[in-house]
N, C-alpha and C positions, 0 to 999 in steps of 0.2 A: 444212290441217294438222288432225290430230286430237290432242287432249290426253287423256292417260290419267293421272289422279292415282292414287297407289298403284300405279303401273305396274310397280314392281319387286316388288310383293307377289304374293300367291297368285292371286286372281281377275284382278287388273289385268294381270299378265304374261301370263296365258292369253288375255285379250282382245287384247293386242298380238299374240300369236301368231295368233289368229283373223283379225285384220286383215291380218297378213303373208300368210296363206294366200290372201287375196283380192288380193294384189299391192299392198297399201297399206303404205307405209313412211314417209310424211311424218307422223311421229308424234313428239310431245313427251311423254316420260315425266317425271312429277313424283313425287318420293318423298323419303324420308329414309333415307340409307344409313349412318346411325350404326352399324347392324348391317351391316357390309360383306359378310357372307355372302350377302345378298340379291342381290349382283351376278350370282350364278350364274343367277338367274331370267331375266336379260335379256341374258346374254352371247351367246346364239345368236339374238337377235332383231334385226330391221332397224328402226332408228329414225333420226329426223332429229336429235334432241337430247335431253339429259337436264338437269333443273333441280331443285335442292333445293327442298323444299316451302316453307321459310321465305322463300327468295328469290322463289319464284313468288307466294307470298301478298303479299309487299310490292310486287311488280311490278303485280299486278292492282289493288292498293289505290292505288298512285301513278299508274298509267297509265290506269286506268279502261277505257273502251271502246277506247282507242288502243293498249293493250298487246297485242303480237303482231299481226302484219299481217293474217292471215286464219285463221279457225278454223271448221272445218266441223262439229265436234261435240266435246263434252267427256264422257268417261266418268269420273265422279267415284267412284273406288273407295277413295281414301285415307281411313283412319280408324283409330282405336284399336279393335281388335276383341276385346280381352281381356275376356271376360264376368266375370272375377274382379277386375277393376280397380275400386276404390271411390273413387278420387280424382275427385270429381264436377267440380271446376273444370277439371282437365285434360281429362276426358272431354267435357265440354260445349264447351270451346274447340276441341278437335280435331274432334269429330263434329257439332257444331251450328253454332257461330259460323263455322268454316271453310266449311261447306256453304252457309250463308246468303250469305256474301261471294261465293262462286264462282257461286251461282245468280244473284245480282244482276248480276255481271259478264257472265254469259251473256245475261241479259235485255237488257242495254244493247247487246249485239252481235246479238241474236236468234239465238244459237247453240244448237243442241239440247243439252240437259243430261240425261244419263242417269246416275243415281246409285244407289249401293248402300244399300238399306235392309236390314232383317233380320227374320226370323221371331221374334226376341227381343222384338219389340213385343207379341206375343200373350201372353207370360208364361204364367201358369197357367190361362188361359181355355181352354175346350175347343173353341171355334169358331175356325176359321182362315180366315175370309173377310176381305177388305179393307174392314172396317167398324169404326168406332170402338167399337161395342158388343162387339167381340171382343178389344179391346186392353187389356192390363193388365200392362205390363212389371214384372219382378220383380228387375231389377238396373239399375245406372246406365247400362250399355251400352245395354240395351234402351230405357231412358228417353230417351237421347240420340237414338236413331234415331226413336223415336215423336215426340219433340218436333219434329224436322225434318220428318217426314211431315206433321205438323199445320201447320207453317209453309207447306209446299207447298200443302196444302189451302186454307188461308186466302187465299192469293194466286193460286190457279189461274186465276181469271177475269181477272186483270190481266197474266198472263205472255204475252209476244208470241212465244214459241218453244215447241218441244216440251220437255216435262219428264216424265221417266219414272223412277219409283222402283221398284226390284226388291227384294222382300223375300226374300232368300236364306234357304233352309232349311239343312240340314246339308250344306254343299258339301265334297267331297273330290276329290282327284286330284293330278296332277303339279304341281310348283312350290310345294308347301306346306311343304317341309322346314325352312324358317327359322322357322316359327311356334311351335316348341317345344311347350309344354303346350297351346297352342291349335290345334295341328294336329289333323286328323281322327282319329277312333277307328280308321279303317282303317290310317292311317299308323302309329299307336302299336302296334296289334295286329300289324302286319307285323314291326316291330322285335322285339316280344316273342317271336313264334314263331320268328324267325330265331335269336334268342339263346338261348332256353330251351325251344323247342318247346311253350310253354304260352301261351295267350291268357288274359288276366285282365280280367274284367268286374266291375261292381258287383253285389252281392247285390240281392235284391228290395227295392223301395222304392215309395212312392206307390201302393200297391195292386198293383204288378206283381211277378211272380216273378223269380227270379235271371236276369239278362240279358234280361228280357222288356220292359224299358222300350222305347218305340217312338219312332223319329224318321223324318222324311222326309229320306232321304239322297239327294243329287243330285250326279251327276258333274259336274265343272267344265266339261267340254266342252259339256254340255247347258245349263249356265248361260250360257256364252259364246254359244251359238246363240240363246238368248232375247235377249241384249243386241243381237246383230246383226240379229235380226228387227225390233226397234224402230228401229235405225239405218236400216233399209230402209223403214220406214213412219213418216216424220216427221209425219204428220197425227195419229198416236196419242199421247196423253198420259195420265198417270194413275199410280196406284200398283198394282202387280201382284205377286202371289205368284210366286216362282220355286222350285218344288219339283216332285217327281214326281206328287204327288197321292195317293201310296200310302205309308203308313208301313210300316216294317219294324223288326224287333227288332235290338238290339245282338248277340244271338246269331246272327242271320242274317249280320251283318258278320263276326263272329269265325269262323263256320263257313266262310264264303267264303274268308277268309284262310288258314285251315287247309287247306282243299281245294287252294288254289293251291300251297301249299308241300308238298303230298303227305302231310300228316299232322301231328298235334299234339293237344294236349288243351286243355280249358277249365277255368278255375279262377275262383271268385267271391270277391271281397274285400269287406269291409264298406263300406257306403255312407258317404262322408265327411260328418261332422257339419257342416262349414263350407258344404256345398252345400244343406243343409236350408233350404227356403223360397226358394232362388235357383236352382232346377234345373227344367228342363222335361222331364218324364218322357214326354211324348207330344206330337208335332207331326205335322201332316198338312196339306199345302197344299190349299186349296180352289182349283181351277183354273178355276172357272166364268168369272171375269172375263178371265183370260188367253186361254182358248179362244174366248170371245166376241169378243175383239179380233182373232182370226184366227191366233193363234200355234199352229202345229201341231207344234212340236218333240216328237219321240218320246223321252221320258225313259227311260233304261235302268234296269233293276232293280239292286238291290244285287249280286246274283250276277254279272250281266254287267259292271256298272261296276267292281266291285272287281277282277275278273279283268283288265279292260283297264288299270286303274290299276297293278296290280302288274307287268303286262307292261311298261308304260312305265317304272316305277320301277326295274326290274331289267334293263332293256335288251333285253327279248325282242322289242320292236318295232323295234329298230335295224336 
């Protein structure tokens, strides 16, 4: 059995889809379906079972290494990913304590543990290598991910199984519609252009011109491919960036959406005051460590990725 926490979420459900494509369906999805709309992410997937996250958490605490008969790997994607959430107790329990408990349970079973970290650990620092010198989170979400990465680092020499943390950059693609404000800019721009024929971006900030802020945008299928690479290479452990290695502007995303729709215009809105000091205006994954590990996933550009995403979102791939 393979366990996918956050399996009804964005990246988690796409990992399940990737496993299904390999003929793997002995999968336990763990999630919180308080927002029942997320069921749509897993309605077309083949799984063995579903379990609520609180039930799962209590079972691994009570059952220890005996809970669940056989586990081949755990993809731990479950977390609060809202970068605007400032309830630190909630965030650290969901993203830090839960992760520690699950990693300890995997260690007792020697089950591979592949978990979601985030490029938010880098904050406003201009270097994006997997090095503590480059890490300075600027919100509590980034801090929760940074804290667990450091927990993994401290215990790396004592862990009897594969442990891989993937620092996701700006992931976009199918099955993110439930994320609301936290859905990708490509998703939001698509809705804007469909409704008003106008894509709206932030005005210039942080020394960048209008819409010129730059991020490393990565299609979710490429993020899944990186996860599956590590599943196939259980001797590899560590913390790795998961991005394209090439930043592109928000304008690039907007223009790709407009081109897909066959026309539209761009409009710039004032940069929100509440994001001052808590916003990454530039990210770009350093892929040296990932490539040195032998991962040769060919990441697609914004232009190719957005086109493929909108094809899937609007049924052109059906």
